[in-house]
MIBATI-976366 format. One line per 5 residues: number of its first residue (from 1); their letters; for each residue x, y, z of C-alpha. Coordinates in steps of 0.05 Angstrom, whole numbers. Layout:
// MIBATI-976366
NUM) a) X:Y:Z | ... .
This chain:
// MIBATI-976366
1) melvl) 2:7:4 | 34:72:-30 | 4:125:25 | 13:192:-26 | 8:262:12 .
6) gkhng) -28:306:-37 | 8:372:-69 | -34:417:-23 | -18:399:42 | 21:462:69 .
11) vvikg) 92:443:72 | 148:472:27 | 222:466:53 | 267:496:-3 | 351:509:6 .
16) knprr) 408:455:21 | 396:466:101 | 317:470:118 | 299:486:178 | 238:457:206 .
21) prmrk) 175:500:170 | 128:542:221 | 63:517:237 | 15:568:210 | -38:596:244 .
26) eeerl) -92:564:198 | -67:504:197 | -60:501:278 | -135:516:271 | -147:452:221 .
31) llest) -111:411:264 | -154:420:329 | -219:420:286 | -200:356:254 | -179:324:330 .
36) mrlne) -247:350:357 | -287:324:303 | -249:263:298 | -265:256:389 | -336:268:365 .
41) miqse) -347:222:315 | -316:171:372 | -371:192:425 | -429:186:382 | -412:113:361 .
46) aavgs) -460:63:393 | -448:14:441 | -486:-47:400 | -453:-27:335 | -393:-66:349 .
51) raikg) -415:-120:378 | -410:-189:341 | -475:-210:298 | -488:-273:279 | -494:-290:211 .
56) qqppq) -469:-226:181 | -444:-213:112 | -362:-220:101 | -327:-144:99 | -335:-112:39 .
61) hvldm) -281:-89:-5 | -237:-27:6 | -251:16:-46 | -338:0:-29 | -322:4:53 .
66) iksdk) -278:71:55 | -310:126:13 | -306:206:26 | -287:267:-4 | -223:270:33 .
71) wtvee) -186:219:0 | -186:178:-66 | -175:97:-61 | -146:71:-125 | -132:-1:-143 .
76) rtpge) -69:-10:-185 | -56:-87:-174 | -95:-141:-136 | -85:-130:-67 | -33:-59:-88 .
81) ftitl) -76:8:-62 | -55:74:-72 | -89:129:-29 | -85:195:-42 | -97:244:15 .
86) hnshh) -126:305:-3 | -97:348:53 | -42:325:106 | -101:342:167 | -136:281:134 .
91) lfhfi) -90:236:151 | -119:224:228 | -195:210:192 | -168:158:146 | -122:121:195 .
96) htlsr) -177:121:248 | -233:86:193 | -176:37:164 | -165:19:240 | -236:14:260 .
101) sgiyq) -254:-26:185 | -197:-76:207 | -202:-90:270 | -274:-90:291 | -339:-115:255 .
106) qpqgm) -368:-55:221 | -409:-9:259 | -450:45:231 | -403:103:222 | -387:167:177 .
111) ysips) -349:124:125 | -383:59:125 | -437:40:72 | -482:-14:97 | -501:-65:56 .
116) agnea) -578:-81:31 | -595:-136:73 | -571:-90:134 | -606:-24:120 | -672:-65:103 .
121) kilah) -669:-94:172 | -648:-24:204 | -709:9:171 | -753:-51:192 | -729:-39:272 .
126) parky) -768:14:300 | -748:81:312 | -719:120:362 | -707:191:377 | -650:180:427 .
131) tllpy) -576:151:411 | -547:103:460 | -501:137:506 | -446:90:524 | -428:114:602 .
136) infhg) -350:112:590 | -362:171:543 | -387:208:599 | -328:213:651 | -273:259:634 .
141) elyak) -223:205:670 | -245:162:612 | -240:198:550 | -196:162:491 | -153:214:450 .
146) piwkp) -135:183:386 | -99:232:367 | -61:248:424 | 24:279:427 | 45:321:475 .
151) rthws) 88:375:438 | 133:393:501 | 182:361:540 | 186:378:613 | 258:383:624 .
156) lfdta) 252:376:706 | 206:304:706 | 258:262:730 | 281:304:784 | 211:320:803 .
161) lpail) 182:251:801 | 191:235:869 | 154:293:892 | 95:283:841 | 77:205:862 .
166) ddcih) 85:227:938 | 30:279:926 | -5:228:887 | -10:170:938 | -24:228:983 .
171) hllcc) -83:268:952 | -107:200:933 | -120:176:1009 | -148:247:1024 | -193:272:962 .
176) mnhyy) -210:192:931 | -213:137:994 | -284:167:1022 | -317:157:947 | -283:91:935 .
181) pirpk) -244:58:993 | -217:6:940 | -145:2:994 | -159:29:1059 | -115:92:1076 .
186) rvmik) -66:47:1137 | -57:-13:1084 | -31:41:1039 | 12:80:1084 | 40:20:1111 .
191) wynsl) 54:-16:1046 | 77:56:1014 | 129:58:1064 | 160:-9:1053 | 180:4:987 .
196) aapsk) 258:16:968 | 243:49:901 | 175:75:898 | 181:109:832 | 196:26:797 .
201) dplvl) 135:2:837 | 77:-14:778 | 25:3:821 | 54:73:845 | 62:98:774 .
206) aiglf) -15:67:756 | -34:118:809 | 12:167:799 | -18:163:719 | -91:162:749 .
211) warhv) -89:219:791 | -23:261:769 | -76:313:726 | -119:319:793 | -61:334:833 .
216) fihhf) -33:388:784 | -99:421:773 | -135:425:845 | -68:416:887 | -26:459:853 .
221) psgll) 60:447:866 | 87:515:865 | 155:489:881 | 149:454:812 | 118:495:769 .
226) tvkdn) 104:583:760 | 54:581:711 | -6:531:698 | 10:507:634 | -41:447:604 .
231) kivea) 23:424:566 | 68:405:619 | 12:361:651 | 0:328:596 | 78:312:586 .
236) vqcrl) 77:286:650 | 20:243:637 | 51:219:575 | 117:201:610 | 77:166:668 .
241) aelvr) 50:127:620 | 116:100:594 | 137:84:656 | 78:48:670 | 77:-2:608 .
246) ealsd) 159:-20:631 | 142:-34:693 | 77:-70:684 | 117:-108:626 | 159:-154:677 .
251) cfdvp) 95:-167:721 | 48:-203:672 | 63:-269:686 | 70:-252:770 | 2:-254:800 .
256) hihhv) -8:-204:849 | -71:-161:879 | -32:-98:873 | -16:-111:795 | -98:-127:783 .
261) yalsl) -112:-56:815 | -50:-29:775 | -83:-56:710 | -154:-22:737 | -125:38:746 .
266) cnmtn) -90:40:682 | -154:18:646 | -195:77:675 | -145:139:647 | -145:159:578 .
271) riake) -70:152:564 | -80:84:543 | -104:57:469 | -171:19:467 | -136:-49:448 .
276) qkalw) -86:-48:501 | -140:-36:545 | -171:-95:526 | -111:-141:536 | -95:-107:595 .
281) htvav) -159:-121:629 | -152:-201:597 | -90:-199:641 | -115:-166:702 | -185:-221:699 .
286) rmait) -137:-285:693 | -101:-255:748 | -157:-250:789 | -186:-321:766 | -115:-346:801 .
291) lcirp) -108:-307:857 | -187:-339:878 | -205:-265:879 | -279:-262:872 | -336:-226:910 .
296) cehpt) -369:-242:977 | -429:-273:981 | -434:-273:1059 | -400:-232:1112 | -331:-254:1130 .
301) tdqae) -254:-236:1139 | -223:-160:1120 | -176:-192:1084 | -235:-221:1033 | -280:-163:1042 .
306) lesrv) -215:-114:1019 | -201:-185:952 | -282:-162:943 | -277:-94:936 | -214:-100:884 .
311) wwylf) -265:-142:846 | -319:-90:843 | -268:-47:822 | -249:-93:758 | -334:-96:755 .
316) hvdhf) -321:-21:738 | -273:-28:686 | -309:-87:649 | -369:-54:659 | -343:17:618 .
321) llesg) -303:-26:565 | -367:-70:553 | -420:-11:548 | -362:17:502 | -359:-33:446 .
326) iipss) -276:-49:471 | -294:-119:491 | -353:-162:461 | -365:-199:517 | -357:-195:593 .
331) lltpq) -302:-229:617 | -322:-237:691 | -374:-285:728 | -417:-267:737 | -411:-232:672 .
336) sddhd) -424:-158:682 | -491:-146:649 | -527:-212:685 | -556:-165:732 | -602:-207:767 .
341) allal) -527:-253:788 | -493:-197:814 | -548:-173:858 | -550:-222:892 | -470:-221:905 .
346) lrpmp) -455:-176:974 | -422:-107:948 | -375:-66:984 | -384:-56:1062 | -346:-22:1119 .
351) ctmde) -288:-72:1153 | -253:-51:1212 | -190:-34:1171 | -232:29:1145 | -232:97:1172 .
356) pdeam) -296:134:1194 | -302:174:1120 | -273:102:1087 | -332:65:1125 | -380:117:1098 .
361) galvw) -349:115:1032 | -353:37:1023 | -434:45:1039 | -440:94:989 | -402:61:942 .
366) shilk) -447:-14:958 | -512:40:943 | -487:64:881 | -468:0:850 | -540:-26:861 .
371) lwlir) -567:36:833 | -529:24:764 | -550:-50:766 | -622:-34:768 | -607:17:718 .
376) rklvk) -584:-24:671 | -628:-76:677 | -687:-27:667 | -652:2:602 | -646:-69:574 .
381) eieqt) -730:-79:588 | -740:-21:557 | -700:-30:501 | -738:-95:488 | -793:-59:481 .
386) dpree) -826:-41:413 | -831:44:424 | -892:46:390 | -929:11:438 | -949:63:483 .
391) nkmla) -987:16:540 | -925:-29:548 | -882:39:547 | -930:77:603 | -932:5:647 .
396) lkrkv) -851:13:640 | -851:79:659 | -885:65:727 | -837:17:736 | -784:55:725 .
401) hstmd) -809:108:786 | -831:56:829 | -758:21:828 | -724:88:839 | -777:99:897 .
406) qwqse) -757:37:925 | -678:38:919 | -684:112:951 | -732:89:1013 | -682:32:1025 .
411) lpsel) -614:75:1032 | -593:84:1100 | -617:146:1148 | -548:170:1149 | -551:177:1072 .
416) qldss) -614:207:1068 | -607:289:1047 | -639:324:1092 | -687:385:1066 | -661:433:1122 .
421) ftgle) -588:437:1095 | -566:499:1067 | -494:494:1058 | -486:543:1106 | -469:498:1166 .
426) gptia) -403:474:1139 | -381:410:1109 | -390:344:1142 | -371:267:1114 | -439:252:1119 .
431) teacy) -470:308:1081 | -418:300:1022 | -439:227:1021 | -510:247:1014 | -491:297:955 .
436) visme) -453:240:926 | -524:194:928 | -572:251:910 | -527:265:850 | -522:188:825 .
441) rctnm) -595:186:840 | -613:241:788 | -564:227:737 | -589:152:725 | -657:185:734 .
446) sllmr) -648:222:672 | -609:170:635 | -679:127:644 | -727:175:637 | -693:196:570 .
451) lffpv) -715:136:538 | -774:149:542 | -769:216:495 | -818:222:427 | -792:191:355 .
456) tssip) -779:243:312 | -724:201:264 | -716:138:238 | -643:130:244 | -610:186:281 .
461) gmdsp) -546:214:249 | -568:180:177 | -602:209:121 | -655:174:84 | -681:200:18 .
466) slpen) -745:154:42 | -754:191:109 | -826:243:91 | -805:313:93 | -843:333:168 .
471) ayapv) -794:264:195 | -743:320:233 | -795:374:249 | -801:387:330 | -854:345:358 .
476) qlkgw) -912:361:410 | -900:343:475 | -960:318:506 | -986:266:556 | -931:219:591 .
481) krdav) -877:231:549 | -879:303:560 | -876:286:638 | -806:245:621 | -781:300:589 .
486) mavve) -799:345:642 | -771:293:688 | -703:292:654 | -697:369:668 | -714:379:734 .
491) csief) -666:317:750 | -615:361:715 | -637:422:748 | -627:391:819 | -556:357:790 .
496) vrirg) -533:419:780 | -546:453:839 | -517:408:881 | -449:406:840 | -455:476:853 .
501) tlvqf) -460:469:925 | -403:415:937 | -350:446:892 | -369:512:948 | -337:464:1002 .
506) spcqt) -299:410:963 | -264:457:906 | -222:397:886 | -295:360:865 | -313:385:802 .
511) wpgdl) -315:317:754 | -329:358:683 | -352:293:657 | -408:289:699 | -435:360:682 .
516) krtve) -420:344:610 | -469:283:608 | -520:330:647 | -510:387:594 | -520:337:537 .
521) mlisc) -588:315:557 | -609:380:578 | -597:402:502 | -635:347:476 | -687:368:517 .
526) mqfnd) -687:442:481 | -706:410:413 | -785:396:432 | -829:446:422 | -845:470:487 .
531) sevvv) -837:532:516 | -841:507:596 | -786:457:572 | -744:498:530 | -742:559:582 .
536) rsqlc) -728:513:642 | -664:469:605 | -638:545:586 | -645:572:660 | -612:509:684 .
541) lmral) -563:507:624 | -540:584:654 | -527:554:721 | -484:501:698 | -446:550:663 .
546) rvlrc) -440:596:725 | -415:531:754 | -363:506:711 | -333:579:706 | -315:569:775 .
551) yeelq) -278:506:759 | -197:504:772 | -193:470:707 | -213:535:670 | -146:557:686 .
556) wrddt) -111:499:657 | -148:506:592 | -180:433:599 | -206:406:541 | -264:386:567 .
561) cmeli) -293:437:604 | -268:483:547 | -310:443:494 | -372:437:550 | -368:516:553 .
566) iqieq) -373:530:486 | -432:476:475 | -469:509:528 | -455:576:493 | -469:561:427 .
571) alepa) -540:526:449 | -559:592:489 | -544:635:427 | -611:631:393 | -642:654:456 .
576) adayn) -602:707:461 | -613:728:400 | -687:720:391 | -688:772:469 | -643:818:427 .
581) vehnt) -687:823:370 | -758:828:409 | -718:884:464 | -700:916:395 | -772:913:370 .
586) ingsv) -807:944:436 | -758:1007:429 | -778:1022:357 | -713:1013:333 | -725:966:285 .
591) lyyee) -769:996:244 | -723:1059:244 | -666:1006:212 | -703:975:166 | -733:1039:129 .
596) kgflq) -652:1057:136 | -636:988:106 | -595:976:157 | -622:911:190 | -584:846:187 .
601) ppsts) -619:777:196 | -598:751:264 | -543:703:273 | -538:632:294 | -497:582:321 .
606) lnkkk) -477:549:259 | -483:603:201 | -459:672:226 | -457:727:175 | -404:781:173 .
611) kkpth) -428:851:188 | -420:906:141 | -380:965:151 | -424:1031:158 | -370:1065:126 .
616) sldgv) -303:1062:96 | -251:1064:157 | -285:1002:186 | -233:944:200 | -173:989:174 .
621) mlfdr) -117:990:215 | -105:1069:231 | -32:1059:269 | 34:1027:236 | 82:971:275 .
626) klqpr) 112:1019:314 | 44:1042:332 | 54:1100:298 | -4:1137:261 | -19:1133:193 .
631) nqyyq) -6:1197:161 | -67:1179:108 | -120:1172:160 | -94:1209:204 | -121:1288:222 .
636) ppast) -82:1320:269 | -119:1369:330 | -128:1440:318 | -79:1479:345 | -98:1534:397 .
641) dpqdq) -37:1585:385 | -51:1651:354 | 6:1662:308 | 14:1586:283 | -74:1597:269 .
646) lsrmm) -59:1665:236 | -7:1628:186 | -46:1581:172 | -103:1638:150 | -120:1661:69 .
651) vfedt) -141:1732:71 | -183:1753:8 | -170:1830:8 | -232:1867:-19 | -198:1923:-75 .
656) skyh) -267:1953:-97 | -252:2007:-35 | -192:2031:-65 | -235:2055:-123 .
């Protein structure tokens, strides 16, 4: 295979000793947009699309399977192809498309062409408006970046590595263990103090890779850095990922509970490729089987409880990888999608080795796991129901409400959020635990209610000529479907309110991925033609934007937060334009400008028209490079000196008085 770059790739090298050409601003912008589009394309893939289907037709030919206006594929001889890219920035899209077509069963993607049989099968399936939202796509720590290479090398990395690892261990125990106490503090501290070379231990390096970004952003190491540069954080994470690979390469044949934990931590980051995650998860599961690490069925010793917690964290990874389509089926026993069997197991419980906050965290973790299993069980039941049978869908909606109410009623009293709490009393362990439980309830309730949204199109993201003209028209909400949409809006409002309160007394507990998921569901609610739904969604988006601007991640130019701000502003922009037009109409200015011919149509978030200059000097630089005024556009002020004024005067004398 020969890969030929087009002649208009923007790189021209001349001379005998050419220097590395500078990247132009336009090329850098195209590269950034290409990366963002590719990330959005991966995030929009359905979880079920990559699973193997029995009786699937053989893969199509490469000339028919990969088609795009960004490249051209020509077959020179049998088995040899020439690929011509029209621009060098399209190389990333082509490599990603080629890897998808070669590694996975062909899913419904941007460049895939479904066969006639598959297309008929898809069109015959009952239509749903919602798109499947894999759980992995809504957690910032799991975002996979297919194009990621830091441009900066931090020269102080080797010197600062011991201090970075110390901070990661310390802040993981302080900021994370009261949520997921996988290994209690006293166990971790005793183990860490016994290490002769911590910078070479695979678990220490895995914790550093998993928690380094949190430490740099929320616990700024002022002794190591003077500026908040996101490129340095990416360089540190990239180097830690290399060290983790080197350390784990010598441990694959040495089963140990720390190695299982280290592999799971690495799989919960976005610095490991998807194929490598699948391999490492397989190794971790085999190690767990060899060490007899399994969930408990009845209360046992503290050691068995700690092993059970590692298994449940392994369940987290298996659950995320399965729903994201990285692995075709669960590797655990019982499988992570066998909800009835998992609900019968004993989930993490407090033990004698836990600190008070860790005991509360184990209790919270147990009920969150139960909530996840209940939600996934209900989702599977809803997805197997024809959405056109409204009686069955209405019965399922009632079942969702009753099941969620039953789960909440079974919570212990210390996890019930007191309505009288205002946040002014100060943070406590119990209050933070109640907030976490409440936010999880809002999130899972929204994900369930979103499955009852009205049907507006046959296949989301695909244009079909057979669809009627009104297939994408706004849907009028009524009855129980409107109640489902309003439930999503109200749960999102409560989530944003709780997150904003929690960040006030615990600034490091931001987790932008959770807020991103809520924002995306709110934006999906704004598509319906219902004034109350749209207005309440807009108000919640405004509040989410205020909460997001308090995040420390913005000072580091975090990709997730920056993209989320742009997404919210674009969603709110049509409302702002409508308000401006209405306000101008009330004041009568619209009529005035309309008569003068100066009125411009309101701009949208997609197509913005440039404003025409009102006079010839708009947009003209009035100063040169030395900040001196340009003579042709500069008129000096009138002088106040009388002599100077007389010298500039021209006098016409009346000569008629002399005759």
